[in-house]
C-alpha positions in Angstrom: 48.4 17.9 29.7 47.4 14.3 30.7 46.0 12.6 27.6 43.2 10.2 28.6 43.9 6.5 27.9 40.9 6.2 25.6 42.5 8.6 23.2 45.0 6.0 22.2 42.2 4.2 20.3 42.7 7.0 17.6 46.3 6.1 16.6 45.5 2.4 17.0 42.5 2.7 14.6 44.7 4.7 12.1 47.4 2.0 12.1 44.7 -0.7 11.6 43.3 1.2 8.6 46.7 1.4 7.0 47.4 -2.3 7.7 44.1 -3.3 6.0 44.8 -1.0 3.1 48.1 -2.9 2.6 46.2 -6.2 2.9 43.7 -5.2 0.2 46.5 -4.0 -2.0 48.3 -7.4 -1.7 45.0 -9.1 -2.3 44.6 -7.2 -5.6 48.3 -7.7 -6.7 48.0 -11.5 -6.4 45.4 -11.4 -9.2 46.4 -12.1 -12.8 46.8 -8.9 -14.9 45.8 -10.8 -18.1 47.4 -11.3 -21.4 50.4 -9.4 -22.9 48.2 -6.8 -24.5 46.4 -6.1 -21.3 49.7 -5.7 -19.5 51.1 -3.4 -22.1 48.0 -1.1 -21.9 48.2 -1.1 -18.1 51.9 -0.2 -18.3 51.1 2.8 -20.6 48.6 4.1 -18.2 50.7 3.5 -15.1 53.7 5.3 -16.6 51.6 8.3 -17.8 49.9 8.7 -14.4 53.1 8.6 -12.4 54.8 11.0 -14.8 52.0 13.5 -14.4 51.9 13.2 -10.6 55.7 13.6 -10.4 55.5 16.9 -12.4 52.5 18.1 -10.4 54.2 17.5 -7.1 57.3 19.5 -8.3 55.1 22.5 -9.0 53.2 22.2 -5.7 56.3 21.8 -3.6 57.7 25.1 -4.9 54.4 26.9 -4.0 54.3 25.2 -0.6 57.8 26.3 0.2 57.0 29.9 -0.7 53.9 29.9 1.5 55.7 28.2 4.4 58.4 30.9 4.3 55.6 33.6 4.5 54.1 31.8 7.5 57.6 31.6 9.1 58.0 35.3 8.6 54.6 36.0 10.2 55.4 33.7 13.1 59.0 34.5 13.9 59.5 38.1 12.7 56.1 39.8 12.9 55.0 37.6 15.9 51.4 37.5 14.6 51.3 33.7 14.0 51.7 30.6 16.1 55.3 29.3 15.6 54.0 25.7 14.9 51.9 26.9 11.9 54.6 26.5 9.2 55.3 22.9 10.2 51.6 21.9 10.6 50.9 23.4 7.1 53.6 21.3 5.5 52.5 18.0 7.1 48.9 18.6 6.0 50.0 19.0 2.4 52.4 16.1 2.6 49.9 13.6 3.9 47.2 14.8 1.4 49.6 14.3 -1.5 50.6 10.9 -0.1 46.9 9.8 -0.1 46.7 10.7 -3.8 49.9 8.8 -4.6 48.9 5.6 -2.8 45.4 5.6 -4.2 46.6 6.2 -7.8 49.3 3.5 -7.5 46.6 1.0 -6.5 44.2 2.0 -9.2 46.7 1.8 -12.0 47.5 -1.8 -11.0 43.9 -2.8 -10.4 42.2 -1.9 -13.7 43.7 -4.6 -15.8 43.2 -7.2 -13.1 39.6 -6.1 -12.8 39.1 -6.6 -16.5 40.7 -10.0 -16.4 38.6 -11.0 -13.4 35.4 -9.8 -15.0 36.0 -12.3 -17.9 35.5 -15.0 -15.2 32.7 -13.6 -13.1 31.0 -10.2 -12.4 31.3 -10.8 -8.6 35.1 -11.3 -8.9 35.5 -8.2 -10.9 33.4 -6.1 -8.5 35.3 -7.5 -5.5 38.7 -6.6 -6.9 37.6 -3.1 -8.1 35.8 -2.3 -4.8 38.6 -3.6 -2.5 41.1 -1.7 -4.6 38.9 1.4 -4.1 38.9 0.6 -0.4 42.7 1.0 -0.3 42.1 4.7 -1.1 39.4 5.0 1.5 41.4 3.3 4.2 44.6 5.2 3.4 42.7 8.5 3.7 41.2 7.8 7.1 44.3 6.1 8.3 46.7 8.9 7.4 44.2 11.5 8.4 43.7 10.2 11.9 47.4 9.5 12.3 48.3 13.0 11.4 45.7 14.4 13.8 46.9 12.1 16.6 50.6 12.9 16.2 50.0 16.7 16.3 47.7 16.4 19.3 50.3 14.4 21.2 53.1 16.8 20.3 51.2 20.0 21.0 49.8 18.6 24.3 53.4 18.2 25.5 54.2 21.9 24.8 51.0 23.5 26.0 50.1 22.8 29.6 48.1 24.4 32.4 45.2 26.8 31.8 42.0 26.4 29.9 43.4 28.2 26.9 45.8 25.3 26.1 43.3 23.2 24.2 42.0 26.3 22.3 45.6 27.0 21.2 46.2 23.4 20.3 43.1 22.9 18.2 43.3 26.2 16.3 47.0 25.5 15.5 46.0 22.0 14.2 43.5 23.7 11.9 46.6 25.0 10.0 47.5 21.6 8.7 43.9 21.5 7.4 44.9 24.5 5.2 47.9 22.5 3.9 45.6 19.6 3.1 43.0 21.9 1.5 45.6 23.6 -0.8 47.1 20.4 -1.9 43.6 19.0 -2.5 42.7 22.0 -4.6 45.8 21.6 -6.8 45.1 17.9 -7.1 41.4 18.3 -8.0 41.8 21.2 -10.4 45.0 19.9 -12.1 43.7 16.3 -12.3 40.3 17.5 -13.4 41.8 19.6 -16.3 44.0 16.7 -17.3 41.3 14.1 -17.4 38.7 16.2 -19.1 41.1 17.6 -21.8 41.8 14.0 -22.8 38.2 12.8 -22.4 36.6 15.6 -24.4 39.3 15.3 -27.1 38.8 11.6 -27.4 35.0 11.8 -27.5 34.6 14.7 -29.9 37.0 13.5 -32.6 36.9 9.7 -32.0 33.3 8.9 -31.3 31.5 11.9 -33.0 33.8 12.6 -36.0 35.6 9.3 -36.7 32.7 7.2 -35.5 34.9 4.7 -33.6 33.9 3.2 -30.2 34.9 4.6 -26.8 38.4 3.4 -25.7 39.3 2.3 -29.2 43.1 1.8 -29.4 43.0 3.7 -32.8 42.2 6.9 -30.9 45.4 8.7 -29.9 43.8 10.3 -26.8 42.4 7.1 -25.4 45.5 6.3 -23.2 45.6 9.9 -21.9 41.9 9.6 -21.1 42.5 6.5 -19.0 45.5 8.2 -17.3 43.2 11.1 -16.6 40.7 8.9 -14.8 43.4 8.1 -12.3 45.0 11.5 -11.8 41.6 13.3 -11.5 39.2 10.8 -10.0 41.6 8.9 -7.8 44.6 11.1 -6.8 42.5 14.3 -6.9 39.6 12.7 -5.1 41.8 11.1 -2.4 43.4 14.4 -1.6 40.0 16.1 -1.6 38.3 13.8 0.9 41.4 13.6 3.1 41.0 17.4 3.5 37.2 17.0 4.2 37.8 14.3 6.7 40.5 16.1 8.7 38.7 19.5 8.3 35.5 18.2 10.0 37.4 16.6 12.9 39.7 19.6 13.5 37.0 22.2 13.3 34.8 20.3 15.7 37.6 19.8 18.1 38.3 23.6 18.0 34.6 24.3 18.6 34.6 21.9 21.6 37.6 23.7 23.1 35.9 27.0 22.8 32.4 26.0 23.9 33.6 24.3 27.1 36.5 26.6 27.9 35.3 27.1 31.5 35.2 23.4 32.2 38.6 21.8 31.6 37.4 18.2 32.1 34.5 18.6 29.7 36.6 20.6 27.3 39.1 17.8 26.8 36.3 15.2 26.3 34.6 17.3 23.6 37.9 17.8 21.8 38.7 14.0 21.6 35.1 12.9 21.0 35.2 13.6 17.2 38.5 11.8 17.0 37.0 8.7 18.8 33.9 8.7 16.6 36.1 8.7 13.5 38.3 5.9 15.0 35.3 3.6 15.6 34.1 4.5 12.1 37.2 2.9 10.7 36.4 -0.5 12.2 32.8 -0.3 11.1 33.8 0.7 7.6 35.9 -2.4 7.4 32.8 -4.5 8.4 30.9 -2.9 5.5 33.6 -3.5 3.0 33.6 -7.2 3.6 29.8 -7.3 3.1 29.9 -6.0 -0.6 29.4 -8.8 -3.2 27.1 -9.6 -6.1 26.2 -12.3 -8.6 26.5 -12.8 -12.3 23.7 -11.3 -14.4 23.1 -8.6 -11.8 21.1 -5.6 -12.9 22.1 -2.0 -12.2 19.7 -2.0 -9.2 21.3 -5.2 -7.9 24.8 -3.7 -8.1 23.6 -0.5 -6.4 22.0 -2.6 -3.7 25.3 -4.4 -3.1 27.2 -1.2 -2.5 24.4 0.5 -0.6 24.1 -2.5 1.8 27.8 -2.1 2.8 27.6 1.6 3.3 24.2 1.5 5.1 25.2 -1.2 7.5 28.3 0.9 8.4 26.2 4.0 8.9 23.7 2.2 11.2 26.4 0.7 13.3 28.2 4.0 13.8 24.9 5.6 14.8 24.6 3.1 17.6 28.3 3.3 18.5 28.1 7.1 18.8 25.6 6.9 21.7 28.0 4.4 23.5 31.1 6.6 22.9 29.5 9.8 24.1 27.9 8.0 27.1 31.2 6.5 28.2 32.9 9.9 27.8 30.1 11.4 29.9 29.8 14.3 27.5 27.4 16.9 28.8 24.0 16.4 27.1 25.5 13.2 25.5 22.1 12.1 24.1 21.5 15.5 22.3 25.1 15.5 20.9 24.6 11.9 19.7 21.5 13.0 17.8 23.5 15.7 16.3 25.8 13.0 14.9 22.7 11.1 13.7 21.6 14.3 11.9 24.8 14.3 9.9 24.6 10.6 9.1 21.0 11.0 8.0 21.8 14.0 5.8 24.6 12.0 4.1 22.2 9.1 3.4 19.5 11.4 2.0 21.9 13.4 -0.1 23.3 10.1 -1.5 19.8 8.8 -2.3 18.8 12.1 -4.0 22.0 12.1 -6.0 21.4 8.5 -7.1 17.8 9.4 -8.1 18.9 12.3 -10.3 22.0 10.6 -11.9 21.2 6.9 -12.2 19.8 5.6 -15.5 17.4 3.5 -13.4 15.3 6.6 -12.7 13.2 9.1 -14.6 15.5 12.2 -14.6 18.4 10.5 -16.5 15.9 8.6 -18.6 14.4 11.9 -19.6 17.7 13.2 -20.7 18.3 10.1 -22.8 14.9 10.6 -24.4 15.7 14.3 -25.1 18.5 13.0 -27.5 15.8 12.1 -30.0 15.5 15.9 -30.8 19.2 16.7 -30.8 22.1 17.7 -28.7 20.6 21.1 -27.7 17.6 19.5 -26.0 20.0 17.1 -24.2 21.9 20.0 -22.8 18.8 22.0 -21.9 17.3 18.9 -20.1 20.5 18.2 -18.3 20.9 21.7 -17.0 17.3 21.8 -15.9 17.6 18.5 -14.1 20.8 19.6 -12.3 19.1 22.8 -11.1 16.1 21.0 -9.8 18.4 18.4 -8.1 19.8 21.1 -5.8 16.5 21.3 -3.8 16.8 18.1 -1.8 20.5 18.5 -0.7 19.9 22.2 0.2 16.8 21.4 2.3 18.5 18.4 3.8 21.6 20.3 4.9 19.4 23.1 6.3 17.4 20.7 8.4 20.6 18.9 9.5 22.1 22.3 10.6 19.1 23.3 12.7 18.6 19.9 14.2 22.3 19.3 15.1 22.4 22.9 16.5 19.3 22.4 18.7 20.1 18.9 19.8 23.6 19.9 21.0 22.5 22.9 23.0 19.5 21.2 24.5 17.0 23.2 22.4 18.2 26.4 24.0 17.0 29.4 21.8 18.4 32.1 24.1 21.2 33.0 21.7 23.7 33.5 24.4 27.4 32.9 23.6 27.4 29.7 25.5 24.2 28.4 23.8 25.6 29.4 20.3 29.0 27.8 20.9 27.4 24.5 22.0 25.0 24.5 19.1 27.9 25.1 16.7 29.7 22.2 18.2 26.7 20.1 17.3 26.9 21.3 13.7 30.6 20.4 13.6 30.1 16.9 15.0 27.3 16.3 12.5 29.9 16.8 9.8 32.1 14.2 11.6 29.1 11.9 11.7 28.6 12.3 7.9 32.2 11.4 7.2 32.8 8.9 10.0 32.4 5.9 7.7 34.5 7.5 4.9 36.6 4.3 4.7 33.7 2.6 2.8 32.0 5.6 1.3 35.2 6.6 -0.4 35.8 3.0 -1.5 32.5 3.2 -3.5 33.7 6.4 -5.1 37.3 5.3 -5.9 35.9 2.1 -7.3 34.4 4.0 -10.3 37.6 5.1 -12.1 39.0 1.5 -11.6 35.9 0.1 -13.3 36.1 2.7 -16.0 39.8 1.9 -16.8 38.9 -1.9 -16.7 36.4 -1.2 -19.5 39.0 0.7 -21.5 41.5 -2.1 -21.1 38.9 -4.7 -22.2 38.0 -2.7 -25.3 41.6 -2.0 -26.3 42.6 -5.6 -25.7 39.6 -7.0 -27.7 38.3 -9.2 -24.9 34.9 -9.6 -26.4 31.4 -8.3 -26.1 30.5 -10.3 -23.0 33.4 -8.9 -21.0 32.7 -5.4 -22.2 29.1 -5.7 -21.2 30.1 -6.6 -17.7 32.7 -3.8 -17.5 30.0 -1.4 -18.8 27.7 -2.4 -16.0 30.4 -1.8 -13.4 31.3 1.5 -15.1 27.7 2.8 -15.1 27.5 1.9 -11.4 30.8 3.8 -10.9 29.3 6.9 -12.5 26.4 6.8 -10.0 28.6 6.1 -7.0 31.0 8.8 -8.1 28.2 11.3 -8.3 26.9 10.2 -4.9 30.4 10.5 -3.5 30.7 14.1 -4.8 27.3 15.0 -3.3 28.4 13.5 -0.1 31.7 15.5 -0.1 29.9 18.7 -1.0 27.3 18.2 1.8 30.0 17.6 4.4 31.8 20.7 3.1 28.8 22.9 3.8 28.6 21.6 7.5 32.4 21.9 8.0 32.5 25.4 6.4 29.8 26.6 8.8 31.7 25.2 11.8 34.9 26.9 10.5 33.1 30.3 10.7 33.1 29.9 14.5 36.7 28.8 14.5 37.6 31.9 12.5 35.9 34.2 15.2 37.9 32.3 17.9 41.1 32.7 16.0 40.4 36.5 15.6 40.0 36.6 19.4 43.3 34.8 19.9 45.0 37.2 17.4 43.6 40.2 19.2 44.7 39.0 22.6 48.2 38.4 21.2 48.2 42.0 19.8 46.9 43.5 23.1 49.7 41.7 24.9 52.1 43.4 22.5 50.7 46.8 23.3 47.9 47.3 20.7 44.6 48.8 21.6 41.3 48.1 19.7 38.4 50.5 19.8 35.1 49.9 18.0 32.9 52.6 16.3 31.1 53.4 19.6 34.4 54.1 21.4 34.4 50.8 23.4 37.8 49.3 24.0 38.2 45.5 23.4 38.7 43.6 26.6 40.5 40.3 26.0 39.6 39.0 29.5 35.9 38.8 29.1 35.5 38.6 25.3 33.0 35.8 24.1 31.9 34.8 20.7 29.0 37.3 20.5 31.3 40.0 21.8 33.6 39.6 18.9 30.7 39.6 16.5 29.3 42.8 18.0 32.7 44.5 18.2 33.1 44.2 14.4 29.4 44.9 13.7 28.8 41.7 11.8 25.2 42.2 10.8 23.3 42.7 7.6 23.2 46.5 8.0 26.9 46.7 7.7 27.8 47.2 4.0 31.1 45.4 4.6 29.2 42.2 5.3 27.0 42.6 2.2 30.0 43.3 0.0 31.7 40.2 1.4 28.7 38.1 0.6 28.6 39.3 -3.0 32.3 38.7 -3.4 32.0 35.2 -1.9 29.2 34.3 -4.3 31.1 35.8 -7.2 34.3 33.8 -6.2 32.4 30.5 -6.7 31.2 31.4 -10.2 34.5 33.0 -11.1 36.4 29.9 -10.0 34.1 27.6 -12.0 34.4 29.8 -15.0 38.2 29.8 -14.9 38.4 26.0 -14.5 35.8 25.4 -17.3 37.7 27.7 -19.5 40.9 25.8 -18.7 39.3 22.5 -19.7 38.0 24.1 -22.9 41.5 25.4 -23.9 43.2 22.1 -23.0 40.5 20.1 -24.9 40.9 22.3 -27.9 44.6 21.4 -28.1 43.8 17.8 -27.7 41.2 17.9 -30.5 43.7 19.5 -32.8 46.3 16.8 -32.0 43.9 13.9 -32.5 42.8 15.3 -35.8 46.4 15.8 -36.9 47.3 12.2 -36.1 44.2 10.9 -38.0 45.2 13.1 -40.9 49.0 12.6 -41.0 49.7 9.1 -39.6 48.8 6.7 -42.4 46.9 3.6 -41.3 45.8 4.8 -37.8 42.1 4.7 -38.5 42.5 1.3 -40.2 44.3 -0.1 -37.2 47.5 -0.7 -39.2 49.6 1.9 -37.4 50.1 2.8 -33.7 49.0 6.3 -32.7 51.4 8.6 -30.8 49.9 8.2 -27.4 52.8 9.9 -25.6 52.1 13.2 -27.5 48.5 13.3 -26.1 49.7 12.5 -22.6 52.2 15.4 -22.9 49.5 17.8 -24.0 47.2 17.0 -21.1 50.1 17.2 -18.6 51.3 20.6 -19.8 47.8 22.0 -19.9 46.9 20.8 -16.4 50.1 22.1 -14.8 49.8 25.5 -16.5 46.1 26.0 -15.9 45.8 24.7 -12.3 47.8 27.5 -10.7 45.6 30.6 -11.1 42.3 29.1 -9.8 44.1 27.5 -6.9 45.9 30.7 -5.8 42.5 32.6 -6.2 41.3 30.8 -3.0 44.3 32.1 -1.1 44.4 35.7 -2.4 40.7 36.6 -2.1 40.3 36.1 1.7 43.6 37.9 2.3 42.6 40.9 0.2 39.1 41.1 1.7 40.5 40.8 5.2 42.9 43.7 4.6 40.3 45.9 2.8 37.0 45.1 4.7 38.3 43.5 8.0 36.6 40.8 10.0 33.0 41.7 8.9 34.0 41.5 5.2 35.7 38.1 5.7 32.7 36.6 7.5 30.4 37.9 4.7 32.8 36.4 2.1 32.8 33.0 3.8 28.9 33.0 4.0 28.5 34.0 0.4 31.1 31.5 -0.9 29.6 28.7 1.2 26.0 29.2 0.1 26.7 29.9 -3.6 29.5 27.3 -3.8 27.4 24.5 -2.2 24.4 25.0 -4.5 26.5 25.4 -7.6 28.6 22.4 -6.8 25.5 20.1 -6.4 24.1 21.5 -9.7 27.3 20.8 -11.6 28.0 17.4 -10.2 24.5 16.1 -10.7 24.1 17.5 -14.2 27.4 15.9 -15.3 26.5 12.6 -13.7 23.1 12.5 -15.4 24.5 13.4 -18.8 27.1 10.6 -18.5 24.6 8.0 -17.5 22.1 9.1 -20.2 24.9 8.4 -22.8 25.5 5.0 -21.1 21.8 4.2 -21.3 21.7 4.8 -25.1 24.9 2.7 -25.5 23.0 -0.2 -23.9 20.7 -0.2 -27.0 18.0 2.4 -26.2 17.1 5.1 -28.8 19.2 3.5 -31.5 22.2 2.4 -29.5 25.9 3.1 -30.2 26.7 5.2 -33.4 23.1 6.5 -33.8 22.2 10.2 -34.0 20.8 10.0 -30.5 24.1 8.6 -29.3 26.0 11.4 -30.8 23.7 14.0 -29.3 24.1 12.3 -25.9 27.9 12.4 -26.3 27.8 16.2 -26.8 25.8 16.4 -23.5 28.3 14.2 -21.8 31.1 16.3 -23.1 29.6 19.4 -21.6 29.0 17.6 -18.4 32.6 16.3 -18.1 34.1 19.5 -16.6 30.9 20.1 -14.7 31.2 16.9 -12.7 35.0 16.2 -12.7 36.6 19.6 -12.6 34.6 22.6 -11.5 31.9 20.9 -9.4 34.0 18.8 -7.0 36.6 21.6 -6.7 34.1 24.0 -5.3 33.7 22.2 -2.0 37.5 22.5 -1.5 37.3 26.2 -2.4 34.8 27.1 0.3 36.7 25.3 3.0 40.1 26.6 1.8 38.9 30.2 1.9 37.8 29.5 5.5 41.2 27.9 6.4 43.1 30.8 4.8 41.0 33.3 6.8 41.8 31.5 10.0 45.5 31.3 9.4 45.7 34.9 8.2 43.6 36.2 11.2 46.7 37.9 12.6 47.3 39.8 9.3 43.6 40.9 9.2 44.0 42.3 12.8 47.1 44.2 11.7 45.1 45.9 9.0 42.6 47.3 11.5 
């Protein structure tokens, strides 16, 4: 297959992203890490974070090897799987883990430097924290596009000739999306359990019972808490969004290969179009990163404006660039497909703004939660849950509008519901997800910046840098809470669009598996006695063959199981945090009771013991919920077939999306309500209102940092598993 010369912009852009990530890392490392105490604390956190990541990767490697052996058996013995699948699966997991490692390494070096820079100026601290966060963003998009480009080049050399080559190439590449998704789920769940066990233990015993400030060095769990910010909100988030980014590009490429299978020239253009949009998005993200700056004495709104300016400029520029890219490619209906991309971009902006409104202390919802603290912790929890539930409306409506607009724009407002019309409409939905994530380089930078700012505040408190420095780090931390919540909403929204696009990819993979089985001598006959004809089968033919409609009880059962899976997954991960936090609470109480002089600051707590508790709990508890996402689609496929799996994916997508938004926004609002009180409202730190808000924040911790952000990976991983296991599902017919 002749790869067009314009494609080479993709690997070039990925290398540029990685080069700029290295530049920003060196920029940060040149900064002074501060005094000896600041360096000591940073070293504690760095050592704890790397020790955890090393242990996590040991467990994950074993699981990946086992799954890879199963794929190899399916490919080379049963002949029901593409032979490239085991290798693609491994590379997806490897690059996803690599993103987490690079991001966390940068964050653990950046926090003390940010705290030291903030003592000089707020702008300097923001710049260091944000550009260190940009390392994560640029590593994710750089490695993601590099992995995609390498696999596309390799597979293009092996598959030549007919119009099925690109279909085979793109569906095979989806397999490395499964590897990325599985690694991301382990990273998100394990990191989320680690960080929230430490955070909840530190808050409940330290701030509520012992009445000592947050990040006080007398608290034995405070170092584990700061380590947790890195392993959960940096390493976990990096792996998560790497998977989202690659998943959207790969699913769209697969849809393009299917939608234009009868036109080889147009087919190739629609396959590389999402890659090119993502490549140009890298350069425009870099432009936005250099725009971000602020001034001393900046308010929360000023800081938000600084970050929003960078992200919005990048979004506007990519919107314009999309029209140019698709015009130069001469994509059929290039104007309509461009507006599909705009639909995704607009949805991302609206979801981000809605999340900011419901989680920032500058607006009424979070202010209302802070006010509820005057009547106790119960009303704080009630108000936070209610706010989170209400906050789901705008994202759900926005995604719904984006879906229909991107669908109609891409297929030229064709409502005929033919296979061709549906395929092109689904391509529009996929490329809308690409549009939403095209400037991930900067949007992820605003997210990764948050944990760095949080750790900078912890370092400042433990090092005794003074009230003025702590006030500045608190401002950066509060901003980080909002940007983190915005980033989670952004990731969840893109997950919904990507998961919908993956439904069509699943149907195409079922067709490929059936064709492979027919060539081996199998015969498929539906309930009406019609024999499956691989020569003429289209998307709607597959749907009709398996009776995928709401009158089929298999579909309904699948929908119920999919919805249940989202709640069951959340319940398991919440329970895991509760158990881990309980162990941490017991340990902190024991140290306060048995180590003389800890509360007076005359003795050093046993920080390592708390780090070990979080590490063991996270590694033990992350396995069951992560494997759940693999087991459920396989079992449903074997018991209920294709109709049941499609119902499962629809139920999981709808329930998981709504539940994830609710949990992320509730948690973010509770956290910032607590921050608002700590600024002096309703009695300030140490007051009864403050303690009530801490309880609400403690409930919200696993909402926003464990269960909520993991749900968007769950719904995509179930789709990826279904695609990869399509051959096994067909065998069970």
